[in-house]
Backbone as JSON, one array per atom type, in Angstrom:
{
  "sequence": "XXXXXXXXXXXXXXXXXXXXXXXXXXXXXXXXXXXXXXXXXXXXXXXXXXXXXXXXXXXXXXXXXXXXXXXXXXXXXXXXXXXXXXXXXXXXXXXXXXXXXXXXXXXXXXXXXXXXXXXXXXXXXXXXXXXXXXXXXXXXXXXXXXXXXXXXXXXXXXXXXXXXXXXXXX",
  "N": [[-331.01, -83.96, -24.91], [-330.64, -81.82, -23.25], [-328.79, -80.32, -24.82], [-331.24, -80.05, -26.89], [-332.68, -78.17, -25.64], [-331.48, -76.05, -25.57], [-330.52, -75.43, -27.96], [-332.77, -74.58, -28.89], [-333.97, -72.35, -27.36], [-331.68, -70.41, -27.9], [-332.08, -70.43, -30.64], [-331.44, -71.92, -32.62], [-329.54, -74.58, -34.02], [-327.08, -75.72, -31.43], [-323.99, -77.09, -30.87], [-322.99, -78.76, -28.88], [-319.24, -79.82, -27.36], [-317.17, -82.16, -25.33], [-314.25, -81.21, -24.25], [-311.65, -82.34, -23.62], [-309.93, -82.57, -20.53], [-306.4, -81.5, -19.7], [-304.51, -82.69, -17.46], [-304.48, -84.66, -13.95], [-307.0, -85.3, -12.28], [-310.14, -84.77, -12.01], [-312.81, -82.26, -11.56], [-315.19, -83.04, -9.82], [-313.72, -85.11, -8.23], [-311.43, -83.89, -6.93], [-312.77, -81.8, -5.27], [-314.09, -83.98, -3.42], [-311.48, -85.33, -2.37], [-310.41, -83.01, -1.09], [-312.36, -81.86, 0.47], [-313.29, -83.69, 2.69], [-310.72, -83.48, 3.98], [-310.34, -80.73, 4.62], [-312.53, -80.53, 6.28], [-311.73, -81.96, 8.57], [-309.6, -81.27, 9.18], [-309.92, -78.64, 10.03], [-311.79, -79.15, 11.51], [-310.26, -80.52, 13.34], [-308.79, -78.06, 14.63], [-310.39, -76.63, 15.83], [-311.13, -78.21, 17.95], [-309.21, -78.36, 19.36], [-307.94, -76.04, 20.01], [-310.38, -75.23, 21.68], [-310.33, -76.66, 23.92], [-311.03, -79.35, 23.99], [-309.62, -81.46, 23.32], [-307.2, -81.11, 24.92], [-305.21, -79.68, 24.62], [-304.53, -77.05, 26.56], [-304.28, -78.0, 28.88], [-302.83, -77.15, 31.47], [-303.52, -74.56, 31.67], [-306.04, -74.92, 32.74], [-305.11, -75.91, 35.11], [-303.49, -73.96, 36.36], [-305.52, -72.05, 36.7], [-307.15, -71.69, 39.29], [-305.18, -70.72, 40.76], [-305.12, -68.07, 40.05], [-307.0, -67.22, 40.89], [-309.39, -64.32, 41.97], [-308.32, -61.77, 44.05], [-309.22, -61.21, 47.73], [-310.57, -58.47, 48.58], [-309.71, -55.91, 50.78], [-310.67, -53.46, 52.97], [-309.9, -50.23, 54.29], [-310.04, -47.93, 56.82], [-309.22, -44.77, 57.35], [-308.39, -42.33, 59.77], [-310.74, -40.11, 60.26], [-309.84, -36.5, 58.75], [-309.92, -33.08, 58.86], [-308.62, -30.02, 57.8], [-307.35, -26.6, 56.81], [-308.0, -24.78, 54.08], [-305.52, -23.64, 51.27], [-305.53, -20.34, 50.95], [-305.42, -17.17, 49.52], [-307.02, -14.78, 50.46], [-309.11, -13.13, 53.09], [-310.5, -14.85, 54.24], [-311.05, -18.22, 55.47], [-311.14, -21.42, 54.36], [-312.05, -24.72, 54.59], [-311.53, -28.29, 54.84], [-313.28, -31.34, 55.26], [-312.21, -34.41, 55.35], [-313.04, -37.87, 54.61], [-311.67, -41.1, 54.16], [-311.24, -44.34, 52.84], [-308.75, -46.83, 52.41], [-308.14, -49.13, 49.76], [-307.24, -52.22, 50.14], [-305.27, -55.84, 49.65], [-305.03, -57.47, 50.61], [-305.77, -58.66, 54.42], [-303.52, -58.86, 55.86], [-302.24, -56.84, 55.18], [-303.38, -54.53, 56.26], [-302.55, -54.68, 59.0], [-299.53, -53.67, 58.58], [-300.27, -50.96, 57.24], [-301.76, -50.02, 59.61], [-299.2, -49.69, 61.7], [-297.64, -48.06, 60.16], [-299.47, -45.84, 60.7], [-299.27, -43.05, 61.36], [-297.58, -41.83, 59.78], [-298.72, -41.87, 56.78], [-300.98, -40.69, 57.73], [-300.01, -38.0, 58.1], [-298.37, -37.21, 55.67], [-300.79, -37.17, 54.09], [-301.77, -34.71, 55.05], [-300.02, -32.81, 55.07], [-300.34, -32.67, 52.43], [-302.74, -31.93, 51.72], [-303.03, -29.31, 53.25], [-301.61, -27.68, 50.97], [-303.88, -27.16, 49.47], [-305.99, -25.68, 46.69], [-309.14, -23.98, 46.82], [-310.06, -24.08, 44.16], [-308.94, -26.35, 43.06], [-310.03, -28.69, 43.93], [-312.26, -28.17, 42.22], [-314.81, -30.07, 40.37], [-315.14, -33.12, 38.44], [-312.54, -33.93, 37.5], [-310.76, -32.51, 39.66], [-311.05, -33.86, 41.8], [-310.51, -36.43, 40.71], [-307.84, -36.28, 40.25], [-307.01, -35.54, 42.93], [-307.54, -38.0, 44.45], [-305.55, -39.3, 42.95], [-303.15, -37.95, 43.5], [-303.48, -38.55, 46.33], [-303.19, -41.41, 46.42], [-300.74, -42.12, 45.52], [-299.41, -40.93, 47.64], [-300.05, -42.2, 49.69], [-299.22, -44.95, 49.1], [-296.06, -44.51, 48.91], [-295.54, -43.75, 51.57], [-296.47, -46.15, 53.14], [-294.63, -48.39, 51.89], [-293.84, -51.0, 51.65], [-295.73, -52.13, 51.57], [-298.69, -52.29, 49.09], [-301.33, -50.5, 47.96], [-304.32, -50.32, 46.84], [-306.05, -48.76, 45.74], [-307.79, -45.36, 46.95], [-310.35, -44.15, 48.29], [-312.82, -42.42, 48.52], [-314.86, -41.34, 51.23], [-316.08, -39.0, 53.02], [-316.31, -36.27, 51.94], [-316.16, -32.79, 52.73], [-316.27, -29.46, 51.76], [-315.97, -26.13, 52.95]],
  "CA": [[-331.8, -83.46, -24.17], [-330.11, -80.65, -22.73], [-328.78, -79.85, -26.12], [-331.7, -79.13, -28.01], [-333.27, -76.83, -25.45], [-330.45, -74.69, -25.55], [-330.54, -74.95, -29.55], [-334.55, -73.72, -29.08], [-333.89, -71.07, -26.75], [-331.26, -69.59, -28.79], [-332.88, -69.86, -32.15], [-330.68, -72.17, -33.92], [-328.67, -75.95, -33.28], [-325.83, -75.69, -30.78], [-323.15, -78.76, -30.85], [-321.88, -79.04, -27.78], [-318.44, -80.76, -27.38], [-316.62, -82.03, -24.51], [-313.27, -80.94, -23.98], [-310.41, -83.1, -22.69], [-308.7, -81.41, -19.95], [-305.21, -81.45, -19.25], [-304.35, -83.47, -16.0], [-305.25, -85.88, -13.68], [-308.21, -85.37, -11.37], [-311.98, -83.77, -12.5], [-313.39, -81.29, -10.61], [-315.65, -83.96, -8.56], [-312.68, -86.08, -7.74], [-310.66, -83.26, -6.41], [-313.96, -81.76, -4.06], [-314.45, -85.62, -2.82], [-311.0, -85.53, -1.83], [-310.08, -81.95, -0.64], [-313.24, -81.2, 1.39], [-312.93, -84.34, 4.13], [-309.72, -83.34, 4.23], [-310.6, -79.66, 4.95], [-312.81, -80.58, 7.53], [-311.06, -82.57, 9.46], [-307.92, -80.08, 9.63], [-311.2, -77.35, 10.88], [-312.69, -79.62, 12.99], [-309.26, -80.71, 15.03], [-308.01, -77.22, 14.78], [-311.43, -76.05, 16.5], [-311.44, -78.87, 18.92], [-307.72, -77.55, 19.67], [-308.55, -74.36, 20.74], [-311.41, -74.9, 22.52], [-310.01, -77.25, 25.1], [-311.5, -80.71, 23.99], [-308.28, -82.06, 22.96], [-306.34, -81.24, 25.91], [-303.9, -78.53, 24.55], [-304.15, -76.46, 27.4], [-304.45, -78.47, 30.41], [-301.91, -76.23, 32.02], [-304.43, -73.6, 31.84], [-307.16, -75.36, 33.49], [-304.79, -76.12, 36.39], [-303.19, -72.8, 36.71], [-307.18, -71.46, 36.86], [-307.51, -71.73, 40.59], [-304.24, -69.87, 41.39], [-305.32, -67.38, 39.51], [-308.55, -66.4, 41.43], [-309.27, -62.79, 42.69], [-307.75, -62.17, 45.82], [-309.96, -60.68, 48.42], [-310.2, -57.36, 49.09], [-310.02, -55.83, 52.25], [-310.64, -51.82, 53.21], [-309.38, -49.5, 56.23], [-310.21, -46.61, 56.98], [-308.46, -43.64, 57.74], [-309.59, -41.34, 60.54], [-311.52, -38.06, 59.81], [-309.17, -35.11, 58.41], [-310.27, -31.59, 59.29], [-307.78, -29.24, 57.65], [-307.32, -25.69, 56.34], [-306.83, -25.13, 52.89], [-304.7, -22.57, 51.0], [-306.31, -19.36, 50.87], [-305.44, -16.27, 49.35], [-307.75, -13.81, 51.07], [-309.04, -13.33, 54.18], [-311.56, -15.96, 54.54], [-310.42, -19.59, 55.68], [-311.71, -22.48, 54.06], [-312.04, -26.16, 55.41], [-311.98, -29.32, 54.26], [-313.06, -32.75, 56.16], [-312.27, -35.7, 54.51], [-312.48, -39.53, 55.07], [-311.12, -41.99, 52.69], [-310.95, -45.93, 53.0], [-308.35, -47.63, 51.2], [-308.14, -50.86, 49.33], [-305.75, -53.28, 50.35], [-305.29, -56.72, 48.73], [-305.21, -58.84, 52.39], [-305.96, -58.65, 55.74], [-301.64, -58.64, 56.31], [-301.76, -54.92, 54.86], [-304.06, -54.0, 57.64], [-301.59, -54.46, 60.21], [-298.79, -53.01, 58.24], [-300.62, -49.83, 57.38], [-301.65, -49.52, 61.08], [-297.96, -49.39, 61.95], [-297.61, -46.74, 59.53], [-300.44, -44.66, 59.9], [-298.88, -41.72, 61.64], [-296.64, -41.91, 58.22], [-299.95, -41.62, 55.71], [-301.78, -39.64, 57.52], [-298.6, -36.72, 57.75], [-298.4, -37.06, 53.83], [-301.69, -36.37, 53.75], [-302.11, -33.4, 55.74], [-299.3, -31.72, 53.95], [-300.53, -32.39, 50.63], [-304.04, -31.14, 51.32], [-303.34, -28.0, 53.77], [-301.62, -26.88, 49.76], [-304.4, -27.74, 47.81], [-306.86, -24.39, 47.35], [-310.48, -24.42, 46.54], [-310.21, -24.29, 42.81], [-308.02, -27.43, 43.02], [-310.75, -29.29, 44.17], [-313.7, -28.52, 41.93], [-315.44, -30.65, 39.51], [-314.55, -34.68, 38.83], [-311.39, -33.43, 37.4], [-310.12, -31.91, 40.23], [-311.31, -35.08, 42.75], [-309.6, -37.85, 40.4], [-305.93, -35.56, 40.49], [-306.89, -35.5, 44.51], [-307.51, -39.46, 44.44], [-304.26, -39.82, 42.39], [-302.33, -37.76, 44.45], [-303.3, -39.66, 47.75], [-302.84, -42.79, 46.04], [-299.03, -41.74, 45.19], [-298.35, -40.33, 49.04], [-300.1, -43.43, 50.73], [-297.55, -45.8, 48.78], [-294.73, -43.85, 49.12], [-295.84, -43.87, 53.11], [-296.41, -47.67, 53.3], [-293.72, -48.49, 51.01], [-293.92, -52.84, 51.34], [-297.52, -52.5, 51.15], [-299.31, -52.07, 48.22], [-302.62, -49.44, 48.29], [-305.05, -50.29, 45.16], [-307.22, -47.34, 45.22], [-308.12, -44.22, 47.71], [-311.77, -44.02, 48.03], [-313.9, -41.28, 49.38], [-316.17, -41.69, 52.05], [-316.63, -37.98, 53.1], [-315.5, -35.09, 51.71], [-317.09, -31.65, 52.71], [-315.64, -27.88, 51.87], [-316.52, -25.19, 53.43]],
  "C": [[-331.89, -81.96, -24.19], [-329.47, -79.8, -24.02], [-329.86, -79.26, -26.93], [-332.41, -78.37, -27.33], [-332.53, -75.84, -25.08], [-330.42, -74.37, -26.92], [-331.39, -74.14, -29.51], [-334.09, -72.8, -28.58], [-332.93, -70.1, -27.51], [-331.3, -69.22, -30.23], [-331.97, -71.13, -33.16], [-330.09, -73.95, -33.27], [-327.62, -75.2, -32.42], [-325.21, -76.72, -30.68], [-322.41, -78.23, -29.67], [-320.81, -80.58, -27.61], [-317.83, -81.02, -26.1], [-315.42, -81.83, -25.1], [-312.29, -82.06, -23.49], [-310.04, -82.01, -21.97], [-307.25, -82.45, -19.79], [-304.84, -82.05, -18.06], [-304.75, -84.46, -15.68], [-306.31, -86.06, -13.17], [-309.17, -84.12, -11.93], [-312.21, -83.07, -11.32], [-314.1, -82.27, -9.54], [-314.36, -84.55, -7.96], [-312.04, -85.28, -6.58], [-311.73, -82.49, -4.89], [-314.19, -82.66, -3.27], [-313.51, -85.74, -2.03], [-310.37, -84.27, -0.61], [-311.31, -81.59, 0.31], [-313.57, -82.27, 2.6], [-311.59, -83.69, 4.62], [-309.3, -81.98, 5.46], [-311.32, -79.57, 6.16], [-312.34, -81.22, 8.48], [-309.91, -81.62, 10.22], [-308.91, -79.08, 10.58], [-311.35, -78.03, 12.14], [-311.33, -79.98, 14.54], [-308.83, -79.42, 15.48], [-309.14, -76.52, 15.75], [-311.41, -76.86, 17.7], [-310.06, -78.6, 19.89], [-307.81, -76.72, 20.91], [-309.48, -74.38, 21.78], [-311.14, -75.76, 23.65], [-310.0, -78.76, 25.21], [-310.01, -81.58, 23.97], [-306.86, -81.91, 23.74], [-305.0, -80.5, 25.43], [-303.66, -77.49, 25.28], [-304.63, -76.61, 28.85], [-303.33, -77.82, 31.25], [-302.43, -74.97, 32.64], [-305.16, -73.65, 32.52], [-306.51, -75.46, 34.68], [-303.95, -75.03, 36.84], [-304.48, -71.75, 36.96], [-307.73, -71.07, 38.23], [-306.52, -70.77, 41.51], [-304.46, -68.41, 41.17], [-306.61, -66.07, 39.72], [-308.02, -65.03, 42.22], [-309.23, -62.81, 43.94], [-309.08, -61.23, 46.78], [-309.48, -59.4, 49.14], [-310.59, -56.81, 50.29], [-309.79, -54.18, 52.19], [-310.24, -51.18, 54.41], [-309.77, -48.42, 56.2], [-309.49, -45.75, 57.36], [-309.28, -42.54, 58.59], [-309.93, -40.19, 59.79], [-310.62, -36.99, 59.78], [-309.73, -34.01, 57.95], [-308.92, -30.81, 58.72], [-308.17, -28.04, 56.73], [-307.13, -25.77, 55.12], [-305.86, -23.85, 52.78], [-305.39, -21.71, 50.54], [-305.26, -18.15, 50.56], [-306.06, -14.76, 50.08], [-308.06, -13.82, 52.24], [-309.98, -14.32, 55.23], [-311.16, -17.2, 54.72], [-311.32, -20.37, 55.14], [-311.24, -23.71, 54.69], [-312.28, -27.16, 54.5], [-311.72, -30.52, 54.91], [-313.27, -33.35, 54.84], [-312.45, -37.02, 55.15], [-312.77, -40.58, 54.3], [-311.18, -43.41, 53.16], [-309.42, -46.21, 51.79], [-308.32, -48.88, 50.84], [-306.97, -51.31, 49.38], [-306.06, -54.73, 49.94], [-305.42, -57.83, 50.12], [-305.39, -58.37, 53.43], [-304.33, -58.54, 56.62], [-301.35, -57.47, 56.25], [-302.42, -54.13, 55.72], [-303.28, -53.71, 58.43], [-300.41, -53.24, 59.59], [-299.37, -51.62, 58.0], [-300.89, -48.93, 58.56], [-300.17, -49.11, 61.77], [-297.41, -48.69, 61.3], [-298.48, -45.49, 59.05], [-299.89, -43.24, 60.24], [-298.35, -41.07, 59.96], [-297.65, -41.1, 57.6], [-300.54, -40.39, 56.14], [-301.17, -38.11, 57.6], [-298.7, -36.34, 56.32], [-299.59, -36.6, 53.38], [-302.12, -35.19, 54.3], [-301.27, -32.74, 55.4], [-299.93, -31.13, 53.02], [-301.79, -31.44, 50.93], [-304.09, -29.93, 52.38], [-302.44, -27.14, 51.99], [-302.51, -26.95, 48.76], [-305.81, -26.15, 48.41], [-308.25, -24.87, 46.52], [-310.6, -25.02, 45.03], [-309.67, -25.72, 42.23], [-308.98, -28.55, 43.18], [-312.19, -29.22, 43.29], [-313.68, -29.07, 40.8], [-314.62, -32.32, 39.62], [-313.31, -34.57, 38.71], [-310.26, -33.44, 38.56], [-310.02, -33.15, 41.55], [-310.81, -36.42, 42.25], [-307.95, -37.12, 40.52], [-305.76, -35.82, 42.2], [-306.75, -37.37, 44.54], [-305.77, -40.02, 43.9], [-302.86, -39.47, 43.17], [-302.46, -38.41, 45.93], [-302.84, -40.88, 47.48], [-301.2, -42.95, 46.02], [-298.64, -41.47, 46.81], [-298.68, -41.79, 49.69], [-299.37, -44.46, 50.06], [-296.6, -45.52, 48.9], [-294.8, -44.12, 50.96], [-295.64, -45.02, 53.54], [-295.75, -48.5, 52.1], [-293.99, -50.04, 50.64], [-295.24, -52.56, 50.79], [-298.34, -51.89, 49.8], [-300.78, -51.72, 48.82], [-303.0, -49.82, 46.86], [-305.22, -48.94, 45.03], [-307.37, -46.87, 46.83], [-309.39, -43.88, 47.68], [-312.36, -43.1, 49.13], [-314.91, -41.76, 50.04], [-317.28, -40.37, 52.52], [-316.13, -36.96, 52.84], [-316.59, -33.61, 51.76], [-315.84, -30.37, 52.69], [-316.46, -26.71, 52.14], [-315.61, -23.89, 52.99]]
}
């Protein structure tokens, strides 16, 4: 029936002959065997990587140990310094910062070395010029420099960040 429909559409008689294949399996048999195997392998890999098969049991046990640490903030005393200026006019910087610490024990360590931290900040801040504090890039540089100095002064304690609470340039 198909042969006659094709022959009518082409305008003549078309003779279709079956060509014998060399080899063992036909296309249908190959698909019927490979498809379930591929589905099983893909499903197994998906289950393994999603954790259903228990491939990452160790990761589930370690998750509570990697819980985020409680952040503690320690406010340094207010600092008022005169800035380095080349003219007759004196400029002042009033600064209040908080230190971001990992835990409450770090606060006690910072309090022990507080005079050293304040000294390191004062020496650095007195050498600044007004131009050094202009714009967000100037404030970011100031934050990075203060962070380096506080970490050096409080050597065993690691300070994560220096946060500006108040900054006034006059």
